[in-house]
N, C-alpha and C positions, 0 to 999 in steps of 0.2 A: 845534701841538703837541698830542699825544695825552695825555689824562689817565691817570695811573696807577691802576689798580683795585687796591684792597687788600682783605686779609682779616685778621681778627682771630681768634686762637686762645686758648682757655682751657685751661691746662695743670694737671695735678696730678702732683707730683713725689713718688715714693716713695723716701725717703732716710732711713736712721737717723742721728740725730745733728743737729748745727747745720749748717744749710745757709746759705751766703752767697750775696748776689746776684751778686757777681763770679764766683764758683766756678761758679754755674749758667750764667751767660752765656758763660764761657770754654768750658764743656762743649758748649754749643750750637754755638759758632762752630768748635770743634775738629771736632765731628761733621760739619758741613757742609762744612768745608774738606777733610776727609779723603775724603768721598764725591765731591765735585764740584770741588775745587780752589779756588784764590783767585778765579778768574774767576766760577765758579758761586756763590760765596759773595757776590760783589759784586752778583749779579743778584737776590738775594733781597729787599733792602730791609728786612731784619730790624731791628726795634726792640723793646726790653723796655719795655712801657708800665706794668706793675705787677707787684710782687713781694711776696708775703706769706710771711715766714719762719716764722711760727707754724704757718699752715695748710698750708704747702708748696704754694702755688698761684702761678701766674704767668699774665700776659696778654702776648701778643706780637703785633705788627703785621708783615705781610709782604706782598710782592707777589702777586697772584692768579697770575701765570705761574709762580711759584715754589712755590706751595702743595703740590704733591705731592712735590717735592724736600725741602722742609723737614719734611714729616711723615715722610719716609723717614729723614732725618737725626735727628729726635728719637726714633724708635724704636731707633735704633742706639746710643743713649746708654746705656751699662752702668755707667759709673764717673764720679762727680763728686768731685773733690777726693781721689782715691785710695780712695773707698769705694763700695760697690755701690749703684747707684741705677737708677730706671727713670722714664721721663716718658711720661705718658699724655695724649692730647688728649681733653679733656671736651667741647668744643664749638667750632664753627667758625661764623663769622657775618660778614657784610659791613659791619656797624656795631657800634660799641662798646656802644651802648644795647641792641641786641637780643641781644649776647653776654651782658651782665649779666643780662638777663631770663632767658636759658637756663640760667645757673648758679646 
């Protein structure tokens, strides 16, 4: 069995007001599903590792083969919980340790 290669993304969320972890995760899944369907979403292996409500930052894990698709889906997010929003990728890394060093 082949090992799954993963990547870790540090994200910055531009959003006015209170941002909930659930609302953010729902926006990501909705964007991926809208662009690639349920099958494409299942191939991402997406997981939210860290979420900071005050700083409006997040860290996600995903499959290497889905990196470009997830980045495209993140850029397509314009609304979270009915309010204008934007998600920016601050850093991409192969390990959590080096991602934390980059941010």
